[in-house]
C-alpha positions as CSV (number, residue, x, y, z in Angstrom):
1,X,-13.5,-9.5,12.4
2,X,-11.7,-10.3,15.8
3,X,-8.1,-9.7,16.2
4,X,-6.2,-11.9,18.7
5,X,-2.6,-12.5,19.7
6,X,-1.1,-15.8,20.7
7,X,2.0,-17.7,21.2
8,X,3.2,-19.7,18.1
9,X,1.4,-23.0,17.7
10,X,0.3,-25.3,14.7
11,X,-3.1,-24.3,13.4
12,X,-5.5,-27.2,12.6
13,X,-8.3,-25.5,11.0
14,X,-8.5,-22.5,8.6
15,X,-5.9,-20.8,6.6
16,X,-2.4,-19.8,7.5
17,X,-0.3,-16.5,6.3
18,X,3.4,-16.2,6.4
19,X,5.9,-13.7,5.1
20,X,8.6,-14.4,2.4
21,X,11.5,-12.0,1.9
22,X,12.8,-10.9,-1.5
23,X,14.8,-13.5,-3.2
24,X,12.4,-16.2,-2.2
25,X,14.1,-16.2,1.3
26,X,11.7,-18.0,3.8
27,X,11.4,-16.5,7.2
28,X,11.8,-18.4,10.4
29,X,8.1,-19.0,10.5
30,X,7.8,-19.9,6.9
31,X,10.6,-22.4,7.4
32,X,8.9,-24.0,10.2
33,X,5.8,-24.4,8.3
34,X,7.7,-25.6,5.3
35,X,9.3,-28.3,7.6
36,X,5.7,-29.5,8.6
37,X,4.8,-29.5,4.9
38,X,7.8,-31.6,4.1
39,X,9.1,-29.0,1.7
40,X,5.8,-28.2,0.1
41,X,6.1,-24.5,0.6
42,X,9.5,-24.1,-1.1
43,X,8.3,-26.4,-4.0
44,X,5.3,-24.1,-4.5
45,X,7.4,-21.1,-4.8
46,X,9.7,-22.6,-7.1
47,X,6.9,-23.9,-9.4
48,X,5.3,-20.4,-9.1
49,X,7.6,-18.8,-11.7
50,X,7.1,-15.2,-10.8
51,X,6.6,-15.3,-6.9
52,X,10.1,-13.6,-5.8
53,X,9.0,-12.4,-2.4
54,X,9.0,-8.8,-3.3
55,X,6.7,-6.3,-1.4
56,X,3.1,-6.9,-2.1
57,X,3.4,-10.1,-4.0
58,X,1.1,-12.7,-2.9
59,X,0.9,-16.6,-3.6
60,X,-2.2,-18.4,-2.4
61,X,-1.7,-22.4,-2.5
62,X,-3.7,-25.2,-1.3
63,X,-2.3,-26.6,2.1
64,X,0.5,-29.2,1.1
65,X,0.3,-32.7,2.8
66,X,1.2,-32.4,6.6
67,X,-0.7,-29.4,7.3
68,X,-4.2,-29.8,8.4
69,X,-5.3,-26.5,6.9
70,X,-7.4,-25.3,3.8
71,X,-4.7,-23.0,2.3
72,X,-1.6,-21.2,2.7
73,X,-0.9,-17.5,1.8
74,X,2.6,-16.3,1.1
75,X,3.1,-12.7,1.0
76,X,6.1,-11.0,-0.2
77,X,7.8,-8.6,2.4
78,X,10.5,-7.2,0.3
79,X,13.9,-6.4,1.8
80,X,14.3,-6.9,5.6
81,X,15.8,-3.7,6.2
82,X,12.6,-1.8,4.7
83,X,10.3,-3.7,7.1
84,X,9.1,-0.5,8.8
85,X,5.6,0.2,10.2
86,X,4.1,1.1,7.0
87,X,5.4,-2.4,5.5
88,X,3.9,-4.1,8.5
89,X,0.6,-2.5,8.1
90,X,0.7,-3.4,4.4
91,X,1.4,-7.1,5.2
92,X,-1.5,-7.4,7.4
93,X,-3.8,-5.5,5.0
94,X,-2.7,-7.7,2.2
95,X,-3.5,-10.9,4.3
96,X,-7.1,-9.7,5.0
97,X,-7.5,-8.4,1.4
98,X,-6.7,-11.8,0.0
99,X,-8.8,-13.9,2.6
100,X,-11.6,-11.7,3.8
101,X,-14.0,-13.5,1.3
102,X,-12.2,-16.7,0.9
103,X,-14.5,-19.0,2.7
104,X,-12.1,-19.5,5.7
105,X,-13.5,-18.1,9.0
106,X,-10.1,-18.3,10.7
107,X,-6.8,-17.1,9.6
108,X,-3.5,-17.6,11.5
109,X,-0.6,-15.3,10.8
110,X,2.9,-16.5,11.9
111,X,5.6,-13.8,12.9
112,X,8.9,-14.2,14.1
113,X,12.0,-11.9,14.6
114,X,13.5,-11.0,11.2
115,X,17.2,-10.1,11.2
116,X,17.8,-6.6,9.7
117,X,14.1,-5.3,10.3
118,X,13.9,-2.0,12.3
119,X,10.7,-3.4,14.0
120,X,10.7,-5.9,16.9
121,X,8.5,-8.8,16.5
122,X,6.0,-7.4,18.8
123,X,5.8,-3.9,17.0
124,X,5.6,-5.8,13.6
125,X,2.7,-7.9,14.9
126,X,0.8,-4.9,16.2
127,X,1.3,-2.7,13.1
128,X,0.4,-5.8,11.0
129,X,-2.8,-6.1,13.1
130,X,-3.6,-2.4,12.4
131,X,-3.1,-2.9,8.6
132,X,-5.5,-5.9,8.8
133,X,-8.2,-4.1,10.8
134,X,-8.0,-1.1,8.5
135,X,-8.2,-3.3,5.3
136,X,-11.3,-5.3,6.7
137,X,-13.6,-2.2,6.7
138,X,-16.6,-2.5,4.4
139,X,-19.7,-0.4,3.8
140,X,-22.2,-2.7,2.8
141,X,-25.3,-1.9,5.0
142,X,-27.6,-1.1,2.0
143,X,-26.7,-4.3,0.0
144,X,-29.6,-6.8,0.7
145,X,-28.8,-9.3,-2.1
146,X,-25.2,-9.9,-1.9
147,X,-23.9,-13.4,-3.1
148,X,-22.4,-15.7,-0.5
149,X,-19.2,-15.6,-2.2
150,X,-19.0,-11.8,-1.9
151,X,-19.9,-11.6,1.9
152,X,-16.9,-11.6,4.2
153,X,-16.2,-15.0,5.8
154,X,-13.2,-14.1,7.9
155,X,-14.1,-14.0,11.5
156,X,-11.0,-14.2,13.4
157,X,-7.3,-13.2,12.7
158,X,-4.9,-14.8,15.0
159,X,-1.5,-13.2,15.3
160,X,1.1,-15.6,16.5
161,X,4.3,-14.3,18.1
162,X,6.4,-15.0,21.2
163,X,5.8,-11.4,22.1
164,X,2.1,-11.8,21.9
165,X,1.4,-9.9,25.2
166,X,3.5,-7.1,24.3
167,X,2.0,-6.8,20.8
168,X,-1.4,-6.8,22.2
169,X,-0.5,-3.8,24.5
170,X,0.9,-1.8,21.4
171,X,-2.1,-2.6,19.5
172,X,-4.5,-1.5,21.9
173,X,-3.6,2.2,21.2
174,X,-3.5,1.7,17.5
175,X,-7.1,0.1,17.7
176,X,-8.5,3.3,19.0
177,X,-7.2,5.2,16.0
178,X,-8.7,2.4,13.7
179,X,-12.1,3.0,15.6
180,X,-11.7,6.5,14.6
181,X,-10.9,5.8,10.9
182,X,-13.9,3.7,10.7
183,X,-16.0,6.5,12.1
184,X,-15.0,8.7,9.3
185,X,-15.2,6.3,6.6
186,X,-18.7,5.6,7.8
187,X,-20.1,9.3,7.8
188,X,-18.1,9.8,4.4
189,X,-19.8,6.7,2.7
190,X,-23.3,7.5,4.1
191,X,-25.7,8.9,1.3
192,X,-26.8,12.6,1.5
193,X,-30.3,11.7,2.5
194,X,-28.8,10.2,5.7
195,X,-25.7,12.4,6.5
196,X,-26.9,16.0,6.5
197,X,-26.0,18.8,8.8
198,X,-28.2,17.8,11.7
199,X,-27.4,14.0,11.5
200,X,-23.6,14.6,11.1
201,X,-23.8,17.2,14.3
202,X,-25.5,14.2,16.1
203,X,-22.6,11.9,15.2
204,X,-20.2,14.3,16.3
205,X,-22.1,14.4,19.8
206,X,-21.4,10.7,20.1
207,X,-17.9,11.7,21.1
208,X,-19.2,12.6,24.3
209,X,-19.1,8.9,25.4
210,X,-15.2,9.2,24.9
211,X,-15.1,12.4,27.2
212,X,-15.2,14.9,24.5
213,X,-17.2,18.2,25.1
214,X,-19.5,18.8,22.2
215,X,-21.2,21.9,21.4
216,X,-23.6,22.6,18.5
217,X,-24.6,26.0,17.2
218,X,-27.7,26.5,15.1
219,X,-28.4,29.1,12.6
220,X,-29.8,31.8,15.0
221,X,-26.9,31.6,17.1
222,X,-24.5,31.8,14.0
223,X,-26.4,34.8,12.7
224,X,-25.8,36.6,16.2
225,X,-22.2,35.8,15.6
226,X,-22.1,37.6,12.3
227,X,-21.4,34.4,10.3
228,X,-22.8,35.6,7.1
229,X,-20.3,33.8,5.0
230,X,-21.2,30.2,6.3
231,X,-24.9,30.8,6.5
232,X,-25.0,32.3,2.9
233,X,-24.2,28.8,1.5
234,X,-26.6,26.7,3.2
235,X,-29.6,29.3,2.8
236,X,-31.0,27.5,-0.4
237,X,-31.4,24.3,1.7
238,X,-34.2,23.2,3.9
239,X,-31.7,21.7,6.2
240,X,-30.3,24.0,8.9
241,X,-26.7,24.7,9.0
242,X,-24.7,23.7,12.0
243,X,-21.4,24.6,13.5
244,X,-20.0,21.9,15.8
245,X,-17.3,22.5,18.4
246,X,-15.4,19.6,19.9
247,X,-13.0,20.0,22.8
248,X,-10.7,17.4,24.3
249,X,-8.9,18.5,27.4
250,X,-6.1,15.8,27.8
251,X,-3.2,18.0,28.8
252,X,-2.0,18.2,32.4
253,X,-2.5,21.8,32.4
254,X,-6.3,22.3,31.3
255,X,-5.5,26.0,30.5
256,X,-2.9,25.2,27.9
257,X,-3.5,26.6,24.4
258,X,-5.1,23.9,22.4
259,X,-4.2,22.8,18.9
260,X,-7.0,23.4,16.4
261,X,-8.4,21.3,13.5
262,X,-11.3,22.8,11.3
263,X,-13.2,20.9,8.7
264,X,-15.4,21.8,5.7
265,X,-18.6,19.8,6.0
266,X,-20.7,20.4,2.8
267,X,-22.8,17.4,3.1
268,X,-24.1,17.6,-0.3
269,X,-22.9,20.1,-2.8
270,X,-24.9,20.6,-5.9
271,X,-23.1,23.8,-6.6
272,X,-25.9,25.9,-5.9
273,X,-27.2,28.3,-8.5
274,X,-23.8,27.8,-10.1
275,X,-25.1,24.1,-10.4
276,X,-22.5,21.2,-11.5
277,X,-23.0,19.0,-14.3
278,X,-25.1,16.0,-13.6
279,X,-22.6,13.5,-14.4
280,X,-20.7,12.4,-11.2
281,X,-22.7,14.9,-8.9
282,X,-23.8,11.8,-6.7
283,X,-19.9,11.9,-5.4
284,X,-20.8,15.2,-3.6
285,X,-22.1,13.3,-0.7
286,X,-18.4,13.2,0.4
287,X,-17.9,16.9,0.2
288,X,-17.9,16.8,4.0
289,X,-14.8,14.7,4.2
290,X,-12.8,17.4,5.8
291,X,-15.3,17.8,8.6
292,X,-15.4,13.8,8.7
293,X,-11.6,13.9,9.3
294,X,-11.6,16.3,12.1
295,X,-14.5,14.3,13.8
296,X,-12.3,11.3,13.5
297,X,-9.2,13.0,14.7
298,X,-10.9,14.1,17.7
299,X,-12.2,10.5,18.4
300,X,-8.7,9.2,17.9
301,X,-7.1,11.6,20.4
302,X,-9.8,11.0,23.1
303,X,-10.0,7.3,22.3
304,X,-6.4,6.8,23.2
305,X,-6.3,9.5,26.0
306,X,-4.0,11.7,24.1
307,X,-2.1,14.2,26.6
308,X,-3.0,17.3,24.6
309,X,-5.7,19.9,24.5
310,X,-7.4,19.9,21.1
311,X,-10.2,21.6,19.6
312,X,-12.1,20.5,16.6
313,X,-14.5,22.8,14.7
314,X,-16.5,21.7,11.7
315,X,-18.9,23.9,9.6
316,X,-21.8,21.7,8.3
317,X,-24.0,23.1,5.5
318,X,-26.0,21.7,2.3
319,X,-25.5,23.8,-0.8
320,X,-28.7,23.6,-2.8
321,X,-30.3,25.5,-5.4
322,X,-33.6,27.0,-4.6
323,X,-35.6,30.5,-4.4
324,X,-33.8,31.2,-1.2
325,X,-30.4,30.2,-2.5
326,X,-27.3,32.7,-2.8
327,X,-26.8,34.1,-6.1
328,X,-23.7,34.7,-8.0
329,X,-22.8,38.5,-7.4
330,X,-24.2,38.6,-3.8
331,X,-22.0,40.2,-1.2
332,X,-21.9,38.7,2.2
333,X,-20.4,39.8,5.5
334,X,-18.2,37.3,7.4
335,X,-17.8,37.1,11.2
336,X,-14.5,38.7,10.8
337,X,-16.3,41.9,9.4
338,X,-14.8,41.3,6.0
339,X,-17.0,41.4,2.9
340,X,-16.9,38.7,0.1
341,X,-18.3,39.1,-3.2
342,X,-19.7,35.6,-4.4
343,X,-18.7,35.2,-7.9
344,X,-19.2,31.4,-8.1
345,X,-21.7,29.6,-5.5
346,X,-19.8,26.5,-6.1
347,X,-16.8,27.7,-4.6
348,X,-18.5,27.3,-1.2
349,X,-16.4,25.5,0.9
350,X,-14.0,28.5,1.4
351,X,-17.1,30.4,2.5
352,X,-17.9,27.9,5.3
353,X,-14.2,27.6,6.4
354,X,-13.9,31.4,6.6
355,X,-16.2,31.9,9.4
356,X,-15.2,28.6,11.0
357,X,-11.5,29.6,11.2
358,X,-12.2,33.2,12.3
359,X,-14.4,31.6,15.2
360,X,-11.8,29.1,16.3
361,X,-8.9,31.5,16.5
362,X,-11.1,34.2,18.1
363,X,-12.5,32.0,20.8
364,X,-9.8,29.5,21.5
365,X,-6.6,31.4,20.7
366,X,-4.9,28.1,19.5
367,X,-1.2,27.1,19.1
368,X,-2.0,26.7,15.4
369,X,-4.9,25.9,13.0
370,X,-5.1,23.2,10.5
371,X,-8.0,23.0,8.2
372,X,-9.1,20.1,6.1
373,X,-11.3,20.4,3.0
374,X,-12.2,18.8,-0.3
375,X,-11.7,22.3,-1.6
376,X,-10.8,22.3,-5.3
377,X,-10.7,20.2,-8.3
378,X,-7.7,22.2,-9.4
379,X,-5.6,20.0,-6.8
380,X,-6.6,16.9,-8.5
381,X,-5.2,18.3,-11.7
382,X,-2.0,19.6,-10.1
383,X,-1.4,16.4,-7.8
384,X,-3.6,13.6,-8.9
385,X,-4.7,11.1,-6.3
386,X,-1.3,10.6,-4.7
387,X,-0.8,13.6,-2.5
388,X,-2.9,16.1,-0.7
389,X,-2.1,19.8,-1.2
390,X,-0.5,21.8,1.7
391,X,-0.5,25.4,1.9
392,X,0.8,27.2,5.2
393,X,1.7,30.4,6.5
394,X,4.3,28.6,9.0
395,X,7.2,26.6,7.8
396,X,7.6,24.6,11.0
397,X,4.0,23.7,11.1
398,X,4.4,22.6,7.3
399,X,7.4,20.6,7.9
400,X,5.8,18.7,10.9
401,X,2.5,18.0,9.0
402,X,4.6,16.6,6.1
403,X,6.7,14.5,8.4
404,X,3.4,13.1,10.1
405,X,1.9,12.5,6.8
406,X,5.0,10.3,5.5
407,X,4.8,8.3,8.7
408,X,1.3,7.1,8.1
409,X,1.2,7.3,4.3
410,X,-1.1,10.1,3.9
411,X,1.4,12.3,1.8
412,X,1.3,16.1,1.5
413,X,3.0,18.5,-1.1
414,X,3.5,21.9,-0.3
415,X,2.4,24.8,-2.8
416,X,3.5,28.2,-2.5
417,X,1.4,31.3,-1.1
418,X,2.3,34.8,-2.1
419,X,1.1,38.3,-2.7
420,X,0.6,37.9,-6.6
421,X,-1.8,35.0,-5.9
422,X,-3.6,37.2,-3.2
423,X,-4.1,40.0,-5.8
424,X,-6.2,37.6,-7.9
425,X,-9.0,37.6,-5.4
426,X,-9.4,41.3,-5.3
427,X,-13.0,42.7,-5.8
428,X,-14.3,45.7,-7.4
429,X,-17.0,46.0,-4.8
430,X,-16.1,44.2,-1.7
431,X,-13.1,43.4,0.3
432,X,-12.6,40.1,-1.7
433,X,-14.2,37.8,-4.1
434,X,-14.5,33.9,-3.6
435,X,-12.9,32.9,-6.7
436,X,-9.7,34.1,-8.5
437,X,-9.8,32.6,-12.0
438,X,-8.5,29.3,-13.2
439,X,-4.7,30.0,-12.8
440,X,-3.5,28.6,-9.4
441,X,-7.0,27.9,-8.3
442,X,-6.0,25.9,-5.3
443,X,-3.6,28.4,-4.2
444,X,-5.9,31.2,-4.7
445,X,-8.4,29.3,-2.6
446,X,-5.9,29.1,0.3
447,X,-5.1,32.7,0.1
448,X,-8.8,33.5,0.6
449,X,-8.7,31.4,3.7
450,X,-5.5,32.8,4.9
451,X,-7.4,36.1,5.4
452,X,-9.4,34.7,8.2
453,X,-6.6,33.2,10.3
454,X,-5.7,36.6,12.0
455,X,-1.8,35.7,11.8
456,X,-2.3,32.4,13.9
457,X,0.1,29.7,12.6
458,X,-2.0,27.8,10.0
459,X,-2.0,25.3,7.3
460,X,-4.5,24.5,4.8
461,X,-4.9,20.7,3.5
462,X,-6.9,20.3,0.3
463,X,-7.8,16.6,0.4
464,X,-10.1,16.7,-2.8
465,X,-8.0,14.0,-4.5
466,X,-7.5,11.9,-1.4
467,X,-11.0,11.5,0.2
468,X,-12.2,8.8,-1.9
469,X,-10.6,6.0,-3.8
470,X,-11.7,4.4,-6.6
471,X,-9.3,1.2,-6.2
472,X,-8.3,-0.9,-3.1
473,X,-5.0,-0.4,-1.5
474,X,-3.3,-2.6,1.1
475,X,-5.0,-1.1,4.0
476,X,-8.0,0.6,2.6
477,X,-10.8,-0.7,0.3
478,X,-12.1,1.4,-2.5
479,X,-14.5,4.2,-1.1
480,X,-14.0,6.5,1.8
481,X,-10.4,6.8,2.9
482,X,-10.5,8.8,6.1
483,X,-7.6,10.8,5.0
484,X,-6.5,13.1,7.7
485,X,-7.5,11.2,10.8
486,X,-4.3,9.3,11.2
487,X,-2.1,12.2,9.9
488,X,-3.4,14.5,12.4
489,X,-3.2,11.9,15.3
490,X,0.3,11.3,14.5
491,X,1.2,15.1,14.2
492,X,-0.1,15.3,17.8
493,X,1.6,12.4,19.0
494,X,5.1,13.2,17.5
495,X,5.1,16.9,18.1
496,X,2.5,18.2,20.3
497,X,1.4,15.7,23.0
498,X,3.1,15.9,26.6
499,X,4.9,12.7,27.2
500,X,4.4,10.7,30.6
């Protein structure tokens, strides 16, 4: 779908979309359209009964007489004072969600200055374009027999505003972030016979085209480094485990300490010898969503030429049961030298992150580390599918992550850490065990990870409930969400990027 910006004009083909404020208040653009339709828009709203212009409400009508169009989409904006960036994105996404498969190839969206809104017309149009692009995502490459009415018909979305040039300039940066979101959604959506450690490492290597330095370590190299924790997870698979290191040197001072992101990349999680139940196991293709988010975040920073030094490290493994697989009761030695008793081979993500975190802090001496992982089912029980869990050793980092998440609607809820939780992972025969019982399962998993951060400021995001959605939202169709990409990009942009 092509997105274009233009000065306001009267479309003569396709569909048009306009916003309506709460209380059935027509915006200036809607009033102009209503005048051309000889009051047809206002009459349609009056006749609808329930359309009030509340946020997210829609009313799709056939174009009234006087408009040479197929249909008109009215989208509720809510209150003018609430029309921030997220509201603008929701508006654009709603337009695409309603008209993507409508049969129309062209849709024009009319904007104007809305008194009381915190956004300028240019900012609103640019953010609406971002929402439209995010909502247009589809993963249908394996569908060979789609019905015509299910296929996208929308080819071009034209956003009409007097500030078209300014809106286009603002969107240029946002578009790079959308590219990164799509990259992450793609790799998370792919089945495990397509995305595995080798092929995901190859995907990460495509970031070289954006100026990212990419290094891939194989099992021999990791063995020399002493990564027994990560390697133990993948030893039951025929696929070779990988560690991918991505570096973006965008800060004016190339020797400035980087920010660091670490991702869990279990490309398929059968549970290993502690095998999962069959029902729903197909979902475990997206147990690499943390790694996918880190790859996407690095693509976003490089794509928009962020003035920051950043490192992304992802541990890529496949957790399979076989004659060579790790057993419950095995003891492994991590890169840090700490030993781990493996009580449950399905608590494997923390074993991967243990070595990845230690490697990152040891080699790069970062300002902080943030890890992302679909780590525990317990976080879904605690927070559902509304918030990702946040556990951190540093209050400032936690607060900044929370603020960044709120700004992009990737919400975080902080959970505690503490010595009493840490005691739950005490082992009788090793330095620690990889599970601590059912109580506080997400927290004890984080306590485990903290032992491999070596006192570097660190935060852990458990995104198990957020990586995949079973329903559409305004800016994301059901499926892979790419949760974390925009959050990390915003974290850098707001707090760590050197301004020009």
